[in-house]
C-alpha positions as CSV (number, residue, x, y, z in Angstrom):
1,M,4.7,19.3,-58.6
2,R,1.8,20.4,-56.3
3,P,-1.3,22.4,-57.0
4,A,0.4,25.6,-55.6
5,S,3.7,25.0,-57.4
6,H,5.0,27.6,-59.9
7,L,5.0,25.7,-63.2
8,A,6.8,28.3,-65.2
9,A,9.6,28.6,-62.6
10,Y,9.9,24.8,-62.7
11,E,10.1,24.6,-66.5
12,K,12.8,27.3,-66.5
13,L,14.8,25.3,-63.9
14,V,14.5,22.2,-66.1
15,E,15.6,24.2,-69.2
16,D,18.6,25.8,-67.4
17,L,19.8,22.6,-65.9
18,R,19.1,20.0,-68.6
19,L,22.2,18.1,-69.7
20,D,22.5,17.7,-73.5
21,D,23.6,14.1,-73.1
22,Q,20.4,12.3,-72.0
23,S,21.8,8.7,-72.5
24,Q,21.1,6.2,-69.7
25,D,24.7,5.0,-69.5
26,F,25.7,6.0,-66.0
27,I,28.5,4.5,-63.8
28,A,28.8,5.7,-60.3
29,D,32.1,6.0,-58.6
30,P,32.3,3.8,-55.5
31,G,31.9,5.7,-52.3
32,A,34.8,6.4,-50.1
33,P,34.9,4.3,-46.9
34,A,34.3,6.0,-43.6
35,N,37.6,7.4,-42.3
36,D,37.2,5.5,-39.1
37,D,40.0,3.0,-39.3
38,V,42.3,4.6,-36.6
39,T,42.9,2.9,-33.3
40,D,42.1,4.4,-30.0
41,D,45.8,5.0,-29.4
42,S,46.2,7.0,-32.6
43,V,43.7,9.7,-31.6
44,D,45.4,12.7,-30.1
45,T,42.6,13.4,-27.6
46,A,44.1,16.7,-26.4
47,E,44.4,18.1,-29.9
48,L,40.9,16.9,-30.7
49,R,39.4,18.6,-27.7
50,D,41.4,21.8,-28.3
51,R,40.3,22.1,-31.9
52,W,36.7,21.1,-31.0
53,S,36.5,23.7,-28.3
54,K,37.6,26.4,-30.7
55,L,34.9,25.8,-33.3
56,T,32.9,28.9,-34.2
57,D,30.5,27.3,-36.7
58,T,29.1,23.8,-37.1
59,H,30.2,23.7,-40.7
60,Q,33.8,23.7,-39.5
61,F,33.3,20.3,-37.9
62,P,33.9,18.0,-41.0
63,G,37.0,19.9,-41.9
64,M,38.4,19.6,-38.4
65,L,37.9,15.8,-38.6
66,R,39.7,15.7,-42.0
67,K,42.6,17.7,-40.7
68,L,43.0,15.3,-37.8
69,K,42.4,12.3,-40.0
70,V,39.8,11.0,-37.5
71,G,36.4,9.5,-38.4
72,R,33.3,10.9,-36.9
73,R,32.5,7.9,-34.8
74,R,36.0,7.7,-33.4
75,A,35.9,11.4,-32.5
76,L,32.6,11.0,-30.7
77,H,34.0,8.1,-28.7
78,S,37.2,10.0,-27.8
79,I,36.1,13.5,-27.1
80,G,34.5,13.1,-23.7
81,D,30.9,13.3,-22.5
82,D,31.0,17.1,-22.0
83,F,30.9,17.3,-25.8
84,A,29.2,14.0,-26.8
85,W,27.4,11.2,-25.1
86,R,25.7,8.0,-26.3
87,L,21.9,7.8,-26.3
88,D,19.6,4.8,-26.4
89,T,18.8,4.3,-30.0
90,A,15.0,4.4,-29.2
91,S,15.6,8.0,-28.2
92,V,15.2,9.1,-31.8
93,E,11.5,8.2,-31.7
94,T,11.2,9.8,-28.3
95,M,12.7,13.0,-29.7
96,M,10.5,13.1,-32.8
97,R,7.3,12.5,-30.8
98,S,8.2,15.1,-28.2
99,A,8.9,17.7,-31.0
100,A,5.6,16.9,-32.6
101,E,3.7,17.2,-29.3
102,T,5.2,20.6,-28.5
103,A,5.2,21.9,-32.1
104,L,9.0,22.5,-31.7
105,P,10.6,23.3,-35.0
106,I,13.5,21.1,-35.8
107,M,16.1,20.7,-38.6
108,C,16.5,17.2,-40.1
109,F,19.5,16.4,-42.4
110,V,19.8,13.3,-44.6
111,G,22.5,13.1,-47.2
112,N,25.0,11.1,-49.3
113,R,28.0,12.0,-51.4
114,G,25.8,13.8,-54.0
115,V,23.1,15.6,-52.1
116,I,21.9,16.7,-48.7
117,Q,18.2,17.1,-48.0
118,I,17.1,19.3,-45.2
119,H,13.7,19.8,-43.5
120,S,13.4,22.9,-41.3
121,G,10.2,23.4,-39.3
122,P,7.8,21.4,-37.2
123,V,6.8,17.8,-37.6
124,V,3.2,16.6,-36.9
125,K,2.2,13.1,-38.0
126,I,4.7,10.6,-36.5
127,G,4.0,6.8,-37.0
128,T,5.9,3.5,-37.0
129,M,5.6,0.4,-39.1
130,G,8.0,-2.4,-38.2
131,P,11.5,-0.9,-38.0
132,W,10.4,2.3,-39.9
133,L,9.9,5.6,-38.1
134,N,7.8,7.8,-40.4
135,V,6.8,11.4,-40.7
136,M,3.8,11.8,-43.0
137,D,3.2,15.6,-43.1
138,E,1.7,17.4,-46.0
139,T,5.1,19.0,-47.1
140,F,7.5,16.6,-45.4
141,H,7.9,12.8,-45.5
142,L,10.6,10.9,-43.7
143,H,11.1,7.1,-43.6
144,L,13.8,6.2,-41.2
145,R,15.0,2.6,-40.7
146,T,15.7,2.8,-36.9
147,D,17.2,-0.7,-36.9
148,H,20.0,0.6,-39.1
149,I,21.0,3.1,-36.4
150,T,23.8,1.3,-34.5
151,E,24.8,4.4,-32.4
152,L,22.8,7.4,-31.5
153,W,24.7,10.4,-30.0
154,A,23.9,13.8,-28.5
155,V,26.6,16.2,-29.6
156,R,27.6,19.7,-28.5
157,K,29.5,21.9,-31.0
158,P,30.7,25.4,-30.0
159,T,29.7,28.3,-32.3
160,A,30.0,32.1,-32.2
161,D,26.5,32.1,-30.8
162,G,27.0,29.6,-28.1
163,H,27.1,25.8,-28.4
164,V,24.4,24.0,-30.4
165,T,23.2,20.4,-29.7
166,S,22.6,17.8,-32.4
167,V,21.2,14.3,-32.3
168,E,23.1,12.1,-34.7
169,G,22.4,8.5,-35.9
170,L,25.3,6.4,-37.2
171,D,25.2,3.1,-39.0
172,A,27.4,0.0,-38.4
173,K,30.2,1.5,-40.5
174,G,30.2,4.8,-38.5
175,E,28.6,6.7,-41.4
176,M,25.9,9.3,-40.7
177,I,22.4,8.2,-41.4
178,I,20.5,11.2,-40.0
179,Q,21.2,14.3,-38.0
180,F,18.8,16.6,-36.1
181,F,19.1,20.2,-34.7
182,G,16.7,22.6,-33.2
183,K,15.7,25.2,-35.9
184,R,17.5,28.5,-35.4
185,K,18.6,31.5,-37.4
186,E,22.2,32.3,-38.0
187,G,23.4,34.7,-35.3
188,S,20.8,33.4,-32.8
189,S,21.4,31.2,-29.8
190,E,20.0,27.7,-29.7
191,R,16.4,27.3,-28.6
192,A,16.2,26.4,-24.9
193,E,13.3,24.0,-25.6
194,W,15.4,22.0,-28.1
195,R,18.5,21.9,-25.8
196,S,16.3,20.7,-22.9
197,L,14.8,18.0,-25.1
198,A,18.1,16.8,-26.5
199,E,19.8,16.8,-23.1
200,G,17.0,15.0,-21.5
201,L,16.8,12.0,-23.9
202,P,17.5,8.6,-22.4
203,R,21.1,7.7,-22.4
204,L,22.6,4.4,-23.4
205,K,22.7,2.2,-20.3
206,T,26.1,0.6,-19.6
207,V,25.9,-2.9,-18.1
208,V,28.9,-3.8,-16.0
209,A,29.5,-7.5,-15.4
210,A,30.1,-8.5,-11.8
């Protein structure tokens, strides 16, 4: 609770949602492994690209992957760089600092099997401590272990309002750690400032042995 919070509304929420059984005996089901165990040869790239290109809403994306039985990481590697390309993992800090410097409102998604937390708006106070990238704003705190980001991607997804661009961080298992979009309203096109920022982030350098 904060000084400006509505205490009565909070107390009603607690009353409405309280579970009668308040015992501390809780056993969590093990999480399902990332569906990323297919081989390169088992991805039907043509079908993936066809379905991807026909998306009309970003919320259709997980369902598309489930239907194709393809993990997110495998899909990103297979789709082609007109839809997704690898970024240098340090680009996540570059993006956050650039958004703060320009007061660009962004959306930040962090989730697990049980809940997704979303920040929508500007970020201001960006700082680092060891591997942690931190946002320490009055109404938004983020503590991101950048060393756990194994792959960072810029991703284009078609929508009915034109394509939108996300920046997505995956861990070593191919599971999503964090996802960023430019803030936009449903029915509106993507902010040009966000698209320019995302498309201009440093890409992963490929070293070719002689």
